[in-house]
Every structure is written in C-alpha cells, then in structure tokens.
Backbone bond lengths (Angstrom), bond angles and torsions (degrees), N, CA, C in turn:
res aa  C-N    CA-C-N  psi(-1)  N-CA   C-N-CA  omega(-1)  CA-C   N-CA-C  phi
1 M - - - 1.338 - - 1.602 116.83 -
2 F 1.543 113.53 -40.66 1.305 123.92 -179.63 1.538 104.78 -61.40
3 Y 1.271 124.41 -53.70 1.398 126.33 -179.00 1.519 114.80 -63.40
4 Y 1.339 115.97 -27.19 1.570 115.86 171.51 1.505 113.10 -65.37
5 H 1.389 116.51 -42.04 1.344 119.30 178.14 1.551 115.60 -62.55
6 I 1.296 113.16 -32.63 1.414 120.81 178.62 1.532 112.23 -71.53
7 R 1.349 118.24 -36.63 1.320 123.67 170.70 1.415 115.90 -66.75
8 Q 1.414 121.77 -39.58 1.403 125.00 176.06 1.538 111.55 -66.39
9 S 1.368 118.39 -37.27 1.354 119.62 -178.09 1.730 116.56 -73.65
10 T 1.338 109.52 -14.42 1.453 113.53 176.96 1.483 110.20 -102.17
11 K 1.335 118.98 -6.79 1.543 116.02 172.91 1.444 109.72 -70.53
12 P 1.418 112.80 143.80 1.368 120.83 177.96 1.577 112.87 -64.96
13 D 1.297 117.30 143.68 1.491 119.61 -174.89 1.527 101.29 -81.77
14 K 1.317 114.04 120.93 1.523 120.02 179.89 1.503 110.38 -68.19
15 D 1.365 117.86 -25.38 1.553 125.62 -168.09 1.609 104.91 -91.76
16 Q 1.445 123.49 -2.56 1.350 121.37 -164.03 1.401 114.50 -62.75
17 F 1.388 119.21 -40.25 1.337 126.51 171.27 1.490 116.75 -53.38
18 L 1.306 112.96 -45.79 1.534 115.11 178.50 1.501 112.05 -76.45
19 K 1.267 115.85 -29.32 1.523 118.29 174.34 1.514 111.01 -58.78
20 E 1.243 118.86 -49.68 1.488 129.01 -178.62 1.482 105.42 -57.27
21 R 1.336 116.79 -47.02 1.494 119.94 -174.70 1.556 106.48 -66.03
22 I 1.285 116.95 -48.78 1.558 122.12 -178.06 1.477 108.96 -58.04
23 N 1.437 115.28 -43.76 1.463 112.79 -176.07 1.503 112.80 -69.24
24 H 1.318 115.54 -31.62 1.474 119.11 179.08 1.540 109.74 -65.23
25 I 1.319 113.83 -52.32 1.555 116.15 178.88 1.559 110.08 -56.76
26 Y 1.271 114.60 -43.13 1.448 116.51 178.92 1.494 118.82 -51.85
27 H 1.368 106.46 -54.64 1.599 111.66 177.35 1.456 114.41 -73.19
28 K 1.384 117.36 -27.23 1.522 114.60 174.04 1.312 114.22 -57.65
29 H 1.255 119.60 -34.37 1.647 128.45 -173.68 1.578 101.00 -99.12
30 K 1.266 123.91 12.18 1.493 122.39 174.85 1.609 116.51 53.81
31 G 1.339 109.16 31.58 1.491 113.97 170.75 1.600 109.97 85.89
32 R 1.405 112.83 9.22 1.501 110.98 -173.44 1.533 107.93 -84.96
33 Y 1.303 119.79 -20.36 1.509 116.51 -179.88 1.440 115.23 -91.63
34 G 1.387 114.31 145.80 1.457 120.23 174.99 1.468 107.46 -101.06
35 Y 1.295 120.07 -170.50 1.437 123.35 -167.13 1.561 111.83 -66.93
36 R 1.333 120.13 -29.99 1.472 125.36 -174.85 1.631 107.86 -67.09
37 R 1.417 114.39 -51.20 1.430 119.33 177.86 1.480 113.96 -66.39
38 I 1.332 119.91 -38.39 1.452 126.79 -178.60 1.730 102.81 -67.81
39 T 1.270 122.08 -35.50 1.387 124.57 174.86 1.475 116.65 -61.70
40 L 1.360 112.79 -44.84 1.539 125.96 174.22 1.527 109.31 -59.73
41 E 1.258 120.38 -49.71 1.511 123.87 176.21 1.362 116.94 -65.51
42 L 1.379 115.82 -42.74 1.453 120.75 175.19 1.503 114.60 -58.06
43 N 1.349 113.14 -43.97 1.448 120.05 -179.91 1.553 112.12 -63.14
44 H 1.361 112.84 -36.50 1.492 116.19 -177.84 1.589 107.34 -71.64
45 Q 1.323 116.94 -33.09 1.517 119.91 177.39 1.546 108.30 -67.63
46 L 1.248 118.34 -39.32 1.385 122.33 -169.32 1.548 113.81 -98.30
47 N 1.316 118.85 4.65 1.448 129.11 177.22 1.440 111.25 -54.59
48 N 1.371 123.17 -49.16 1.388 128.30 -178.87 1.511 112.52 -64.97
49 Q 1.293 122.38 -8.76 1.432 129.24 -179.11 1.440 113.72 -103.95
50 G 1.457 111.91 -0.09 1.519 114.73 -177.17 1.420 114.10 69.08
51 L 1.294 125.17 24.14 1.434 127.81 -179.41 1.586 113.05 -109.28
52 V 1.275 119.51 133.30 1.372 126.57 170.46 1.517 114.19 -121.53
53 I 1.314 117.20 120.50 1.377 122.30 -177.06 1.491 115.42 -100.68
54 N 1.307 123.61 128.22 1.430 123.18 -172.63 1.538 106.00 -80.42
55 H 1.380 109.96 143.26 1.555 115.06 179.98 1.498 114.60 -58.44
56 K 1.417 118.56 -33.09 1.373 115.10 -175.78 1.650 110.62 -71.56
57 R 1.303 113.05 -27.88 1.541 117.05 174.02 1.615 109.61 -63.55
58 V 1.312 115.78 -41.20 1.600 124.99 -178.84 1.548 97.94 -63.89
59 Q 1.296 117.63 -52.65 1.439 113.93 -169.70 1.577 112.86 -62.18
60 R 1.320 115.24 -35.47 1.537 120.65 -175.01 1.661 99.85 -73.22
61 L 1.147 122.38 -47.18 1.453 121.93 -177.14 1.608 108.19 -61.88
62 M 1.289 119.18 -43.46 1.437 119.94 178.51 1.452 115.19 -59.92
63 Q 1.427 115.63 -39.54 1.457 123.09 173.79 1.463 110.19 -59.27
64 A 1.415 112.10 -47.66 1.507 114.92 175.40 1.373 119.44 -54.80
65 M 1.334 116.49 -34.01 1.531 122.84 -178.53 1.478 110.97 -92.00
66 G 1.311 120.40 0.83 1.504 118.44 -175.30 1.433 117.44 70.55
67 L 1.425 117.97 28.70 1.497 117.72 -176.39 1.508 105.25 -110.21
68 K 1.371 116.24 131.58 1.458 120.70 170.06 1.523 110.72 -146.50
69 S 1.303 119.95 158.37 1.388 121.37 -177.18 1.637 111.30 -61.21
70 K 1.202 120.70 135.13 1.469 125.67 176.04 1.477 116.46 -87.36
71 I 1.363 110.71 2.32 1.446 113.71 -176.23 1.520 107.58 -92.90
72 R 1.385 121.09 133.83 1.438 123.21 179.98 1.551 102.93 -135.15
73 Q 1.310 108.50 144.74 1.507 115.18 -169.41 1.532 104.50 -69.33
74 R 1.316 115.92 133.52 1.494 122.50 175.00 1.581 107.65 -135.75
75 K 1.265 118.19 151.55 1.370 124.77 175.60 1.467 114.18 -95.41
76 Y 1.281 118.94 138.55 1.457 120.40 -177.48 1.517 107.22 -127.58
77 K 1.275 113.72 135.45 1.504 124.42 178.75 1.652 109.88 -62.71
78 A 1.408 117.25 110.08 1.378 117.42 -177.99 1.555 112.70 -67.66
79 Y 1.342 115.82 141.01 1.378 120.33 170.31 1.538 114.62 -80.26
80 S 1.301 114.32 140.97 1.480 119.20 -177.74 1.595 106.66 -119.76
81 S 1.271 114.45 132.96 1.471 118.96 170.75 1.585 106.77 -105.82
82 Y 1.254 119.32 16.71 1.442 116.85 -178.35 1.618 111.83 -74.51
83 Q 1.217 117.72 126.92 1.478 120.34 -178.63 1.528 111.41 -132.76
84 G 1.297 112.97 35.62 1.506 117.30 178.72 1.536 101.45 95.25
85 E 1.288 112.33 175.17 1.427 120.70 -168.89 1.574 113.35 -145.49
86 H 1.227 116.21 147.96 1.520 125.47 170.16 1.545 106.77 -108.01
87 Q 1.254 113.97 121.18 1.514 117.76 -171.39 1.504 111.45 -64.27
88 D 1.331 120.17 -26.41 1.542 119.06 170.75 1.374 111.94 -74.89
89 K 1.283 123.88 -4.21 1.570 123.04 178.45 1.563 110.11 -108.20
90 I 1.485 116.89 -10.51 1.465 118.19 175.94 1.452 109.45 -77.24
91 K 1.354 115.91 142.37 1.512 121.86 -178.74 1.538 106.33 -118.23
92 D 1.337 111.21 150.27 1.614 116.62 -178.02 1.660 108.69 -63.43
93 N 1.247 110.04 156.42 1.394 115.52 175.29 1.548 112.74 -84.16
94 V 1.325 107.49 84.93 1.591 116.18 -173.46 1.491 109.45 -69.67
95 L 1.372 118.46 -34.73 1.499 118.87 -176.81 1.406 111.23 -66.67
96 Q 1.368 122.33 -40.68 1.421 124.85 174.22 1.610 110.65 62.40
97 R 1.345 118.55 32.79 1.466 127.91 178.74 1.574 104.85 63.16
98 D 1.208 123.97 25.53 1.531 126.86 174.55 1.500 103.38 -88.87
99 F 1.374 114.89 80.24 1.385 118.41 -174.68 1.705 115.87 -77.64
100 K 1.336 109.46 -1.89 1.610 111.73 -175.73 1.633 111.59 -92.85
101 A 1.275 110.69 130.36 1.403 116.76 177.10 1.490 108.12 -115.20
102 T 1.266 121.65 151.30 1.345 130.69 178.69 1.566 117.98 -96.24
103 R 1.271 117.58 -19.65 1.495 126.89 175.08 1.439 112.22 -147.88
104 P 1.224 122.34 160.41 1.517 130.21 174.26 1.549 110.12 -54.68
105 N 1.360 114.17 145.72 1.476 124.04 175.44 1.610 108.47 53.09
106 Q 1.274 116.22 43.78 1.443 118.98 174.73 1.553 106.06 -104.36
107 K 1.291 113.92 -44.07 1.546 122.34 175.39 1.495 115.62 -130.78
108 W 1.262 120.82 130.63 1.376 125.34 -177.18 1.620 109.37 -121.27
109 S 1.351 113.93 154.19 1.467 113.76 175.07 1.617 102.73 -139.83
110 T 1.374 109.41 148.50 1.429 113.97 -175.47 1.635 106.24 -146.32
111 D 1.442 110.03 159.51 1.454 116.54 174.69 1.527 101.46 -171.59
112 V 1.417 112.14 -178.84 1.507 119.33 175.02 1.457 109.61 -127.23
113 T 1.222 118.05 140.83 1.526 123.56 -179.75 1.516 106.63 -127.27
114 E 1.385 112.10 158.55 1.494 118.51 -173.12 1.582 106.28 -126.68
115 F 1.492 107.50 141.91 1.404 118.12 177.04 1.495 107.60 -123.50
116 K 1.262 118.45 149.67 1.444 124.34 -175.19 1.641 105.19 -120.71
117 V 1.358 113.56 132.68 1.445 117.58 -178.50 1.480 108.97 -135.84
118 Q 1.357 111.93 140.29 1.447 123.26 176.41 1.566 104.08 -84.33
119 D 1.361 121.66 97.54 1.445 119.33 -172.41 1.641 105.60 -106.21
120 E 1.418 108.96 134.90 1.461 124.53 -176.78 1.510 110.98 -92.24
121 A 1.387 123.37 112.98 1.447 124.97 177.08 1.543 106.65 -72.87
122 Q 1.315 117.14 173.13 1.525 122.20 177.04 1.557 110.84 -67.56
123 N 1.415 116.15 -23.82 1.412 114.96 176.17 1.586 113.39 -82.92
124 G 1.384 114.06 3.27 1.458 110.98 177.72 1.485 116.09 93.15
125 I 1.408 118.20 -8.72 1.336 125.72 179.71 1.522 113.52 -77.30
126 I 1.301 120.59 121.85 1.462 121.30 -178.23 1.581 108.37 -96.20
127 T 1.317 111.25 132.02 1.479 116.79 -179.61 1.559 102.03 -133.01
128 E 1.422 113.30 159.99 1.374 116.94 177.45 1.444 107.93 -93.46
129 K 1.225 117.20 133.06 1.526 124.42 171.70 1.586 115.22 -117.65
130 K 1.225 112.58 164.02 1.510 114.32 177.77 1.503 107.92 -124.60
131 L 1.298 112.16 150.69 1.456 127.94 171.51 1.388 115.51 -123.60
132 Y 1.297 125.26 138.74 1.389 126.67 -176.07 1.555 109.60 -122.73
133 L 1.393 114.98 134.22 1.534 118.90 -178.15 1.553 105.78 -120.84
134 S 1.387 110.11 126.39 1.575 117.74 175.11 1.462 109.03 -117.46
135 P 1.243 121.50 102.58 1.537 122.27 171.30 1.447 113.69 -108.13
136 I 1.364 111.25 166.24 1.521 124.43 163.71 1.431 108.50 -115.20
137 I 1.364 114.39 134.21 1.481 123.29 178.64 1.575 107.39 -115.99
138 D 1.369 111.95 133.01 1.420 117.28 173.01 1.576 110.56 -83.31
139 L 1.261 116.23 121.27 1.438 123.05 -176.49 1.593 107.63 -69.15
140 F 1.296 121.15 -16.29 1.464 121.92 179.97 1.620 109.60 -65.50
141 N 1.323 112.78 -44.38 1.512 114.79 -174.37 1.528 114.75 -139.07
142 G 1.372 112.79 5.14 1.484 113.48 179.92 1.503 115.70 81.07
143 E 1.380 114.73 8.42 1.507 116.55 -174.64 1.551 108.87 -74.34
144 I 1.311 119.63 148.49 1.399 121.25 173.45 1.524 107.04 -87.94
145 V 1.292 117.91 107.60 1.469 121.51 -173.50 1.551 114.80 -73.24
146 S 1.412 109.80 -33.92 1.490 117.95 -178.37 1.506 108.46 -161.92
147 Y 1.361 114.03 148.25 1.480 108.39 174.20 1.704 101.95 -152.98
148 A 1.272 112.02 159.31 1.506 118.11 175.11 1.482 108.22 -132.58
149 L 1.331 120.67 152.98 1.538 125.48 171.80 1.449 102.72 -126.07
150 N 1.358 102.49 146.33 1.564 110.44 177.04 1.560 105.17 -157.40
151 E 1.340 118.27 156.81 1.452 119.81 -178.78 1.477 109.82 -90.49
152 R 1.315 117.53 -3.33 1.528 124.99 170.39 1.333 115.04 -130.53
153 P 1.461 120.14 135.32 1.437 124.26 -178.80 1.542 114.14 -73.40
154 T 1.197 121.22 49.67 1.412 126.11 179.53 1.502 113.47 -81.51
155 Y 1.393 118.03 164.03 1.339 119.86 176.55 1.521 116.28 -59.77
156 D 1.288 117.93 -28.26 1.447 123.61 170.71 1.490 115.87 -49.22
157 L 1.307 113.25 -42.64 1.458 117.22 171.28 1.419 118.92 -54.62
158 V 1.263 118.70 -46.90 1.389 121.55 176.97 1.654 115.63 -74.51
159 N 1.260 111.47 -35.61 1.515 118.16 175.20 1.527 114.79 -58.55
160 E 1.366 111.71 -41.47 1.451 121.63 -177.39 1.575 107.67 -60.09
161 M 1.473 109.04 -51.27 1.480 116.81 -179.35 1.472 110.04 -61.44
162 L 1.358 124.19 -46.46 1.374 126.82 176.92 1.502 113.39 -53.84
163 S 1.194 114.42 -51.86 1.538 122.80 -168.66 1.617 106.11 -65.32
164 N 1.436 113.52 -36.68 1.407 116.25 173.08 1.586 116.08 -65.35
165 A 1.297 115.69 -36.56 1.335 126.86 -176.14 1.590 109.29 -66.77
166 L 1.391 114.37 -56.23 1.414 122.95 172.20 1.554 116.40 -44.18
167 S 1.275 108.86 -43.19 1.477 114.23 -174.46 1.509 113.90 -65.06
168 K 1.177 117.41 -13.54 1.543 127.67 -178.56 1.450 113.00 -97.86
169 L 1.429 119.43 -10.39 1.474 117.86 175.96 1.484 113.56 -76.39
170 R 1.411 110.49 152.94 1.427 116.33 173.68 1.590 105.75 -86.87
171 P 1.334 119.60 169.23 1.485 121.37 -175.91 1.563 114.71 -62.27
172 N 1.444 114.30 -27.36 1.436 115.87 -179.44 1.525 112.01 -98.85
173 E 1.303 117.38 15.15 1.456 116.55 178.71 1.493 114.33 -105.33
174 T 1.296 115.77 123.86 1.456 119.56 -172.70 1.653 104.03 -137.98
175 P 1.233 115.12 82.03 1.608 114.90 -172.91 1.486 114.20 -74.74
176 I 1.384 119.53 153.47 1.450 119.20 159.78 1.514 105.98 -68.46
177 I 1.358 118.21 135.99 1.452 122.37 173.49 1.521 105.26 -121.82
178 H 1.355 111.83 117.92 1.414 127.13 -171.27 1.611 111.63 -98.17
179 S 1.348 120.06 137.56 1.338 121.78 175.56 1.468 114.34 -148.41
180 D 1.349 115.41 178.13 1.559 114.92 170.62 1.525 104.30 -81.36
181 R 1.495 116.81 -159.03 1.347 118.30 -176.60 1.579 105.92 -110.66
182 G 1.321 111.71 34.10 1.491 119.59 174.87 1.612 118.75 -53.92
183 I 1.185 118.91 151.08 1.515 121.07 -178.03 1.516 113.01 -53.30
184 H 1.353 117.88 -35.25 1.419 118.73 -176.95 1.563 116.46 -64.83
185 Y 1.413 114.55 -31.80 1.321 123.85 -173.78 1.560 110.78 -87.68
186 Q 1.293 114.58 -2.78 1.556 121.78 -178.99 1.639 103.79 -104.98
187 Q 1.333 115.00 -2.96 1.461 116.11 -174.96 1.641 111.83 -70.04
188 Y 1.231 120.09 140.92 1.475 119.64 -176.75 1.529 114.13 -55.93
189 H 1.421 111.32 -42.31 1.448 117.75 -175.94 1.530 109.68 -65.51
190 Y 1.325 119.14 -37.28 1.375 117.46 -176.95 1.520 111.15 -69.71
191 Q 1.448 113.42 -48.92 1.551 115.40 175.98 1.560 113.22 -62.41
192 Q 1.275 118.12 -29.42 1.502 117.28 -178.11 1.577 105.17 -74.20
193 T 1.307 114.88 -41.21 1.517 112.91 -175.53 1.546 108.98 -69.82
194 L 1.218 116.90 -29.87 1.632 113.33 175.33 1.518 109.70 -73.17
195 K 1.396 117.57 -30.00 1.387 116.24 -176.68 1.597 108.15 -74.05
196 E 1.237 119.06 -35.79 1.434 124.73 -173.26 1.512 108.31 -71.80
197 Q 1.372 117.58 -34.08 1.401 128.43 178.12 1.489 115.67 -82.97
198 G 1.318 113.08 -4.01 1.556 118.76 179.27 1.527 113.73 71.34
199 L 1.424 121.01 25.05 1.338 122.72 175.27 1.448 110.12 -88.62
200 I 1.321 114.36 148.12 1.434 121.10 175.12 1.547 114.18 -94.37
201 Q 1.402 117.14 122.59 1.478 120.97 -173.13 1.467 103.81 -95.52
202 S 1.308 115.13 133.74 1.500 128.94 176.51 1.483 111.53 -126.17
203 M 1.245 119.47 136.04 1.530 121.93 178.98 1.665 109.23 -126.26
204 S 1.381 108.57 138.95 1.503 113.93 169.74 1.539 113.20 -55.45
205 R 1.345 115.77 160.94 1.439 119.86 165.12 1.499 114.75 -69.14
206 K 1.266 118.73 148.39 1.498 122.67 -178.97 1.500 109.61 -42.86
207 G 1.388 117.59 128.98 1.393 126.18 167.15 1.596 107.31 58.85
208 N 1.294 118.54 34.32 1.532 117.27 177.86 1.596 108.98 -123.90
209 C 1.241 117.93 90.71 1.445 124.05 177.63 1.411 116.22 -56.88
210 L 1.291 114.78 -34.03 1.528 124.55 -177.50 1.612 110.34 -55.84
211 D 1.137 113.09 -31.51 1.455 126.20 -171.86 1.618 105.78 -65.78
212 N 1.363 110.81 -21.01 1.522 116.29 -173.81 1.548 103.70 -129.30
213 A 1.291 120.20 38.42 1.450 126.74 -166.91 1.510 114.77 -61.69
214 V 1.419 117.05 -32.56 1.445 123.39 -177.49 1.470 110.79 -61.67
215 I 1.298 113.78 -59.61 1.546 119.94 177.66 1.535 114.39 -53.28
216 E 1.417 113.68 -41.99 1.426 120.10 179.55 1.538 111.80 -64.72
217 S 1.311 111.89 -36.57 1.481 117.32 174.52 1.611 112.06 -63.73
218 F 1.245 114.71 -43.86 1.387 115.89 -179.21 1.560 110.24 -63.67
219 F 1.285 119.74 -43.25 1.454 122.28 -177.48 1.591 103.86 -61.18
220 G 1.282 120.52 -39.43 1.521 118.83 -176.86 1.567 104.11 -67.68
221 T 1.234 122.83 -46.66 1.321 126.10 177.15 1.480 116.04 -46.27
222 L 1.506 107.67 -62.73 1.443 114.16 175.79 1.540 121.23 -54.85
223 K 1.227 116.55 -36.57 1.414 118.21 168.60 1.364 121.85 -65.04
224 Q 1.361 115.56 -40.46 1.505 122.06 178.72 1.477 107.40 -65.45
225 E 1.431 122.73 -38.29 1.434 120.60 -170.69 1.427 116.10 -96.09
226 I 1.404 117.68 -6.06 1.499 115.33 169.64 1.533 108.42 -101.73
227 F 1.339 118.90 -22.93 1.497 119.37 -176.35 1.497 114.32 -95.06
228 Y 1.405 121.91 -8.71 1.331 120.35 -177.77 1.449 113.25 -69.95
229 E 1.319 117.03 -33.01 1.444 124.35 178.49 1.547 114.74 -91.88
230 Q 1.278 117.15 -37.59 1.430 121.57 -172.28 1.584 104.29 -128.40
231 T 1.298 120.39 93.33 1.485 121.16 -175.97 1.478 113.51 -82.28
232 T 1.476 118.77 -13.37 1.345 116.80 173.90 1.536 111.33 -133.92
233 F 1.333 116.31 158.32 1.423 119.00 -176.57 1.672 107.62 -130.57
234 T 1.322 117.17 145.75 1.285 114.03 -170.34 1.483 111.85 -91.95
235 S 1.379 118.87 -6.98 1.450 119.86 170.02 1.544 110.40 -159.10
236 I 1.390 117.35 168.41 1.297 119.34 178.99 1.504 115.75 -66.89
237 N 1.399 115.09 -29.41 1.477 120.17 177.88 1.541 113.89 -70.84
238 E 1.310 114.43 -25.20 1.330 119.50 175.84 1.649 111.60 -70.58
239 L 1.306 110.68 -47.08 1.426 118.05 176.39 1.653 113.71 -61.30
240 K 1.335 113.24 -43.35 1.392 119.66 173.06 1.577 115.37 -56.09
241 T 1.277 114.57 -41.62 1.487 118.10 174.20 1.467 114.37 -66.71
242 T 1.411 117.69 -35.44 1.424 122.34 174.65 1.345 110.93 -64.69
243 I 1.451 121.72 -46.06 1.355 119.17 -179.27 1.556 115.94 -65.51
244 D 1.347 115.96 -35.55 1.441 122.63 179.49 1.578 104.54 -61.87
245 E 1.202 120.16 -49.00 1.440 122.74 -177.10 1.477 110.15 -68.26
246 Y 1.137 118.74 -27.70 1.540 119.95 179.86 1.497 108.50 -78.48
247 V 1.214 120.45 -44.97 1.577 117.92 -178.71 1.521 110.02 -63.87
248 H 1.371 119.23 -34.26 1.505 123.97 173.16 1.543 104.07 -57.23
249 Y 1.334 117.31 -55.15 1.347 125.19 -175.94 1.551 112.62 -53.02
250 Y 1.356 111.30 -49.63 1.390 121.41 -179.43 1.520 113.31 -56.99
251 N 1.233 113.15 -45.77 1.650 119.46 -177.01 1.554 111.51 -70.72
252 Y 1.398 111.73 -43.81 1.427 118.37 -164.20 1.577 110.01 -95.00
253 D 1.291 115.00 -43.02 1.548 119.19 -168.76 1.508 121.34 -106.65
254 R 1.304 106.95 -35.02 1.616 113.58 -171.00 1.540 105.85 -77.05
255 I 1.303 114.21 122.05 1.562 116.91 -172.29 1.518 105.15 -93.09
256 K 1.307 112.06 158.60 1.497 122.63 173.65 1.422 112.68 -126.45
257 T 1.313 118.01 136.29 1.401 126.89 -176.02 1.600 109.21 -54.39
258 K 1.398 111.31 -46.38 1.526 116.87 -170.66 1.513 109.84 -77.69
259 L 1.399 119.21 4.00 1.414 122.60 177.69 1.553 108.26 -113.31
260 K 1.299 118.42 26.93 1.364 124.82 -178.91 1.590 114.91 65.26
261 G 1.345 109.05 31.98 1.326 113.10 -179.87 1.579 116.81 76.32
262 L 1.241 116.25 21.57 1.495 121.41 -174.88 1.579 104.44 -116.76
263 S 1.366 111.83 161.17 1.443 115.81 168.15 1.563 107.33 -73.05
264 P 1.416 115.30 177.55 1.331 119.33 -179.21 1.625 114.03 -71.03
265 V 1.237 116.02 -35.51 1.481 119.97 -175.96 1.547 104.54 -72.94
266 R 1.365 119.97 -43.06 1.415 122.53 -175.55 1.467 109.32 -68.04
267 Y 1.351 116.98 -33.46 1.445 122.08 -178.78 1.644 107.91 -67.65
268 R 1.224 109.90 -46.03 1.549 114.07 -176.62 1.556 106.42 -63.13
269 S 1.307 116.53 -43.55 1.553 122.23 175.19 1.427 113.48 -52.75
270 L 1.325 118.79 -42.84 1.492 130.09 -172.95 1.419 102.82 -68.36
271 V 1.463 119.87 -52.96 1.457 122.69 -174.21 1.629 114.41 -64.09
272 L 1.295 105.22 -45.48 1.571 113.61 176.72 1.474 111.91 -59.35
273 G 1.274 117.62 -40.38 1.473 126.14 178.68 1.543 110.69 -65.91
274 Q 1.281 119.37 -25.15 1.470 123.33 -177.81 1.580 109.98 -84.33
275 T 1.321 111.13 -25.84 1.538 119.98 -173.71 1.583 116.03 -99.99
276 T 1.263 114.24 0.40 1.383 117.88 178.48 1.501 111.14 -116.24
C-alpha cells in the first residue's frame, strides 16, 4: 500500500493542463465566474484544438482546486426618479416586454441607478456622497451603448448619455428607446430630441419595474459584481473608475450563455460579419 501511494504521487496529473486554464480564467474574471461560464470560455479557447470539455468535469476540477464563484445574489433597493407625471408627457408602452431584438440598435432600454459612497475629505471627515449612473443597453446583445456618471441626478446626466448614444447610430437606425416614467424622460428636450432623430419613445406602466426588466437586471449584476469584493470605496473618483472599468469588461470580456458564450461586443461582431 505504501509503495502504491508513492507511485500515485509521482504520476503526472492528466488534468494539469485543464487546471491551469481553469485557474487562469477564474482569476482573470476576479472570481465572478462559476463552472458553467468557465466551461464556455474554456471550450472557446480549445475549439481550434478540437477539444470539448464537459461542464461536470470543470465543476469537479474546480471543487478539487477550491475554486467557486464569489458572486452571491443580493437585492438592491432600486432608485426611482419618479416625481409625478403630466399625462401629455406620458408615452405608450410600445415595447410591451418584448425584449428580443433581431439586430443591433433596434430596441434600447434606459434608466438611472444610485450608488452611495463614504467619501473621506482631506481633513479626515467622512461624509456620505451619491453617484448616479445612466446607461442605455441594446436589447439585441445586452451591450452598454452609452452611459454617463454624475454626482447629481439632473437632466444633464441623461442628456449626456443620450447624445453619446445618438452619435453612434447609422442614418437608417431609429430604435425604440424604453424607460420608466421618471422625470428625466418627461422633459421636453428629451422627448423633442427623440422626435427629431426619429426614435420611438416607450414607457413602462406606472410602478411596474418588470416592464423594464433588462436594465434592472443589468443594475443588479453590476452591483453584485463590483461590490462583492470591495464593499466600500474611499472616494467618488475611485467608484467612478471602478464603474468605467466594469462597463468595458461587461461589453468586451464578460460572456453570456445566451450569446453563444461570447461577450456582447464579440457577439455583435460575429452576427454583423455573417450578414455582410
């Protein structure tokens, strides 16, 4: 028995190559990935070698290595910019929870979310500050088309986001843009800009967050994945930098199972490459 264990310990580990790949993917994504996403990325990497790795094997190896996703589902209180409504400013729910799009820039969704930060001044006094994020997400591939950050939830926040998004549209692209009934989306300038650009404005029903479920899901994912590791930030600027880095990661690197295991940008490039 003693010599058997010696022979076993000196045998090469047949899974060493996979373990190294799994470990690299896990740490590249800062522990955000579980075994299913790691399996998808691993198989993309090994595709040119004709190898397909089963997710159960990846799960077993991760357990042996002591690796598991650090992300746990948490609920976050949704920020609301609702301040009443003027009936002539309320638009129909054109989207009707039809979150599927067949091409880029066909359907957009937008909203505003709030972050709270314990900001330390030069004199050492700590005060609570707030940061607001306003993104537009493309329902075709979940890509963040445009976003803006501001310490105040003024219309400038939404206007900056909208201007950046519109600059990326081609002449024949006039997406539906869906939002809740927040005060920003009832602004004359916002609605007039959409009208001039030929975009179709759509609004959720009053108090119904499920009508805008895709953007709410993005907010939940973002907060889970940036706050799991670092629950406090020393300044607003540190949080801004973290959000900037995360949005780039979300668009270019974070894979989705429903996008054939690709990131939003890679999936868009794949589809457009097939149609041109």
